N, C-alpha and C positions, 0 to 999 in steps of 0.2 A: 808770187803774190797769191793770196787767197781769192778764190773766185767769188763773184757776186752771188748773194742769196736773197731770198724773199725776206730775210730779217734785216737787210741793210737799212740804216737809219742815219740821221744826223744831217750834215751839210756837205754837199758835193758842189764845189764851185765850177761853174761853166767858164772855162778858160778862153780868153781871146787868143788868137794867134799873133804873136808880135812880129812886126815887119820893120826893116830899115826904111828910111824915107824913100829909097829907090825901089821898094817892093820886094827886096830879098828877105828870106826868113831870118829872123834875128834869134839865133840859138842861145846866145848869152842871156837875152831877156827871157827866153823860155826857162832857163835854169833859175833865174831870179824869181820868176813867177811861181815856179814849182816850189822853191824854198819858202816863199812867202805864204802860200797856201798851207804848207806844212806847219810853219811857225805859228800861224794864227789859230790853228786847231781844226782845220777842215778834216772831215772824215774821208773825203775823196775828191777827185777832180775829173771833170768830163771835158774831153778835148774833141775838136773837129765837130762841134755842134753848129747850130745855125749861125750863132754869133762868132764862131771860130773861123768864118770865111772859107769853109771847106770847099765850096764850089769853085773858088778861085785858085785852088791848088791842083796840080796834076797828081797822078797816082803815086809817083815816087816822092813828091813833096809831102803828100798826106802821110805816107808811111814814115818819112823823116821826122815830121812834127810829132806824130803819135809816139814813136819810139823814143824820141828825145824826152818828152814829158814822162813816159813810163819809167825810163832808166833813172831820171833825176828825182821824181816824186816817189821814191821806192817805199816810203812809209805810208803812202796813201793808196786807196783803191782807185785805179784809173779806168774810166769808161771811155771808149773811143766811138765816136759817131761814124758809122760805116754806111750810111744811106747813100745809094747810088742808083742811077737809071737802070743799070743791069746787075744781075746777080754775080757775074764773074768778078767785077770790081769789088763788090761787097764781100765776097768770099775771100779774095786776096788780102784786103786790108784787115778783115777780121782775123784771119789766120796769122798774119804778120804781127798784129797787135797782141794776140794771145800768146804767141811764141815769145814775145818780148817781155811778157809779164803783166798784161792788162787783166783787170778783174772781170771785164765783160764788155759788151758793145751795145750801142744804141741804134735803133732802126726807126726811121720816120716813114710815113706813107708817101708814095708819089702822088702828085696832085690829080692825076687822072682817075683815081678811085672814087666811085660815087655810091654804089649800092653796098648794102651790108655784106652780101655774099662776096663781092669783089674785094672788100677790105679784109674779110676773114680769110679768103683764099690767098691773098697776097702774103700775109704774114706767115701762113702755114708754109708757103713755098720759100719764103725768106729763111725760115728756120731750117728747112731742108737744105738750102743752099749753103749756109754757113756751118751746118753740122749741129746735131743735137747736143753736143757736149759743150757748146759755148753759151753761157748765160747772157741773156739780152734784155734790154730795156725797150718798152713800147712807148714811143713818143706821141702824145696826143696834144697837138697844137693847132687847132682848126683855124685860128685867126690868121696864121701865116701859111699853113700848109693846105688850107681849104678843104680838108677831109674831116668829116664829122663822125666821131665815134659815139654811139649811144652807150650807156652803161652795160646794156645787154650784149652789145658787140664786143666791148672790152672783156666781159666775162667769157664769152665764147672763144676769143683769141687766147686768153690765158688758160682756159681749160683744155683747148686743143693743142697748145704749145707748152709742154712741160718745162722748157728751158727759158721761158719768159718769166722773169723773177721780179720785175719792177715796172711800174707805170710812171712815166714822167708826165705829170698832170699839168696841162697848161690851157685848159678850156677857160672861157671867160664869157659869161658867168659860169663858175664851176663848183661852187660850194655844195650844191645839191648832188652833183655827180659823185663827189667824195663820199657823202653820206650814203648814197645808194649803194656804192661799191662795198662800203663797210657793212651795210645791212645784208648784202649778199653773203658776206663772210659769216655773219652771225647766223644766217639761216642755213649755212652749209652748202650753198650753191656755188661759192667761189673759194678756191683754195687760198692759202696765205700769199700775200702779194705786198711788196714794198711800194708805197706811194710817196714819191718825192715831187714837190711842186716847183713850178717855174714862173714864167711871166714876169721876170725881173723882180720877183718878190712882192708885187703889188698887193696881193691878197694873203700874204704869208701869215698875218696875225690870226685871221679867222680860219684859214686852211688848216693850221695846226689844231685848232679847236674842233674841227670837223673830223680829225683822225689821220691827217697826213703824218708820215714818219719823219719828215724833214724837208729840206730845201735842195733843189738842184737848179740853180740859176746863176746868172752873172749879176754882180753889183760891185761897184768899185770899193765897197767896204764889206767883204764877206764876213768880217767880224760881227757885223750887225745881224746877218742871217744866222750865224752860229748862236749869238746871244738870244735872239728871239725864239729859236727852236728850243734851246735849253730852258729858258724861262717858262715857255709854254708847257714843256714836259714836266717842269717842277711845280706847275699849278700857280705860278706867279703871274696871274693874268694882267693885272694893272701895270706891273713893271714891264712886261712884254709889250703891251700896247703903248706905254709911254715912250719907250725907246724907239719902237717902230714909228710912232707918229712923228718923232723928231726927224727921222730920216725920210719920211714919205715924200716931201716935196722934191728931194733930190732923186729918189727912186722913180717918181713920176716923170721928172725931166729926162732921166736916162732912158726911159721906156719909149721915147718918141720913135716912131718908125723912121728908118733911114738914117737919122743922125744919132740915135741912141748909142751905138757902138763907138762912135767918135767921142762922145761925151765920156763913156766909160774908160776908153783908152787915154783920154786927156787926164782924167783924175789918177789913173794908175801911173801915168808918166809923172804927174805932179807929186805922187807919193814916192817916186824914185824906184819903182818896181820894173817898169819897162822903159826902154831908152827913147822910144818914139811913139807918138799917138797915131802914126800913119796906118791907114788901111791900104790893102792892095787894090789897085784900080780894077774896075770902077768902084768908087767909094766916096762917101761924103767927106767933106773937110770942115772942121769946126771953125766958125767965123770968130773974129775978135769980140763981137757982141755976145755970142753964145758963151765964149770963155768967161767973159765978165759976169754973165748970169750964173754960170756954174760956180765961179768963185764966190759970188754973193750967197748962193745956196749953201756952199761949204761953210761959210762964216756963220750962217744961221744954225746949221747942224752942230757946229762946234760949241754953241752955247750949252748944249746938253751933252754932247759926246766929243770929248777933246781929241779923239782920234781923227776928227775932221779938221782940226786946226793945222792947216798945211802952210802956214806962213813961214818964210825962210828962217826966222829966228826961233821957231817952235818945233818941238818934237812931234812926229806923227805917231809915236807909239802911245799905247794907253789901254 
């Protein structure tokens, strides 16, 4: 597989890790999920991210999940989240993933980092740990990770670390950060850098207009992310916003802390892509009332986008 570069663009789906109801890894659902992302037109897939429940896996399981996705999703660029408390685990998973054919890895900051110097120093050490030949993604998600990167710090990390080729931008509010980074590139102080955006797609409509290269996030309808990215790049602003607006209530509902992953897995199960909506414990469980609310939201989205019509008698394709 081709390694990740600063020219990466499009839609990289954040994959949940499928489990059986008893908590075992569901490899057949991994295969179906990989096939689904390929069939709908994703450019890549990111596994073992924050919503991939990576902290609930031991080292052998993490490698098992990563390799299964990589081998199955052979037509997609696969990025593997390798964040770990120690560099030994990070190095081991990064090497195993790249040996299996991954395009690159993603590294998030540990929550204890506070000063700019600590942040910059950590990522320099992380690159040394995994090796300069592995391209990597810098994950900026202060709402969950509690570590705040200023645009200047991001610029310093990228300029100090030649194999950092992508920023996963998940700050909120973050539109001005994207603009500042793109202005750094215009004035020559920042080298080329792919910027893919996350946060469940909540701000994808305007993030694309600010200069994002695409999306790297989870949503039960990655087709929506793909369409908005393509419409935005084609300059079809109203069409991009109209489609985005139709999905926004469900995107918002899925973005709830704690239960959001349960909602996403429920819809993916309803679409016939994964066998169970179960999370590995500890994890939230979707209640009957929440299921009814999600079903109602799906019916509203389906008025505009028939792919959300998941009634038994109807096709989910579209």
